[in-house]
PLY file of the C-alpha trace (Angstrom):
ply
format ascii 1.0
element vertex 86
property float x
property float y
property float z
element edge 85
property int vertex1
property int vertex2
end_header
0.00 0.00 0.00
1.23 3.49 -0.83
1.57 5.95 1.97
1.00 9.61 1.39
3.38 12.05 3.02
2.60 15.77 3.41
4.43 18.41 1.42
7.20 20.21 3.27
6.13 23.55 4.71
8.55 25.59 2.60
7.01 24.24 -0.62
3.55 25.30 0.52
4.82 28.80 1.35
6.62 29.12 -1.97
3.52 27.98 -3.86
1.31 30.38 -1.90
3.77 33.22 -2.48
3.94 32.63 -6.22
0.16 32.45 -6.55
-0.20 35.67 -4.56
2.45 37.42 -6.65
0.76 36.36 -9.89
-2.62 37.55 -8.61
-1.21 40.94 -7.63
0.55 41.19 -11.00
-2.70 40.43 -12.83
-4.68 42.99 -10.83
-2.01 45.63 -11.47
-1.97 44.86 -15.18
-5.78 45.08 -15.40
-5.81 48.39 -13.50
-3.09 49.92 -15.68
-4.89 48.82 -18.85
-8.14 50.31 -17.56
-6.42 53.62 -16.82
-4.72 53.65 -20.25
-8.03 52.86 -22.00
-9.83 55.66 -20.19
-7.01 58.12 -20.92
-6.97 57.05 -24.55
-10.70 57.47 -25.14
-11.95 60.35 -22.95
-10.66 63.89 -23.31
-12.57 65.03 -20.20
-10.78 62.38 -18.13
-7.47 63.63 -19.51
-8.48 67.14 -18.37
-9.24 65.78 -14.89
-5.84 64.08 -14.83
-4.21 67.30 -16.09
-5.65 69.22 -13.17
-5.21 66.62 -10.42
-2.59 64.00 -11.37
-0.38 65.67 -13.94
2.52 63.22 -13.54
0.35 60.33 -14.79
-0.79 62.33 -17.80
2.81 63.30 -18.59
3.71 59.62 -18.67
0.79 58.89 -21.00
1.74 61.73 -23.35
5.42 60.76 -23.24
4.65 57.16 -24.15
2.42 58.24 -27.03
5.02 60.63 -28.37
7.84 58.10 -28.08
6.05 55.20 -29.74
3.68 56.71 -32.29
4.85 60.33 -32.45
1.27 61.52 -32.05
0.56 65.03 -30.83
-2.36 64.38 -28.49
-0.87 66.76 -25.91
-0.90 69.71 -28.33
-4.39 68.88 -29.59
-5.79 68.55 -26.07
-4.28 71.83 -24.93
-5.55 73.67 -28.02
-9.09 72.37 -27.48
-9.01 73.14 -23.74
-7.80 76.69 -24.43
-10.55 77.25 -27.02
-13.15 76.01 -24.55
-11.67 78.14 -21.76
-10.94 75.17 -19.50
-7.27 76.01 -18.98
0 1
1 2
2 3
3 4
4 5
5 6
6 7
7 8
8 9
9 10
10 11
11 12
12 13
13 14
14 15
15 16
16 17
17 18
18 19
19 20
20 21
21 22
22 23
23 24
24 25
25 26
26 27
27 28
28 29
29 30
30 31
31 32
32 33
33 34
34 35
35 36
36 37
37 38
38 39
39 40
40 41
41 42
42 43
43 44
44 45
45 46
46 47
47 48
48 49
49 50
50 51
51 52
52 53
53 54
54 55
55 56
56 57
57 58
58 59
59 60
60 61
61 62
62 63
63 64
64 65
65 66
66 67
67 68
68 69
69 70
70 71
71 72
72 73
73 74
74 75
75 76
76 77
77 78
78 79
79 80
80 81
81 82
82 83
83 84
84 85
């Protein structure tokens, strides 16, 4: 008859730690994608971020200018000035 022996404690802790790390990584990835999607699609949200969390918006603009060389920053600021929001 085969006897079953329990896993060593360190293996359980390593497994639990890896699962927790992967879960946290997945949640962080989903949150960052959600923020990017909202920044990419809503100009009013970009205005909110411009007023309250400018460092995040600077990162978004910098990434867009580095990868695709788009001028969303200039377009946003021109529209906001015409509307009197900034």
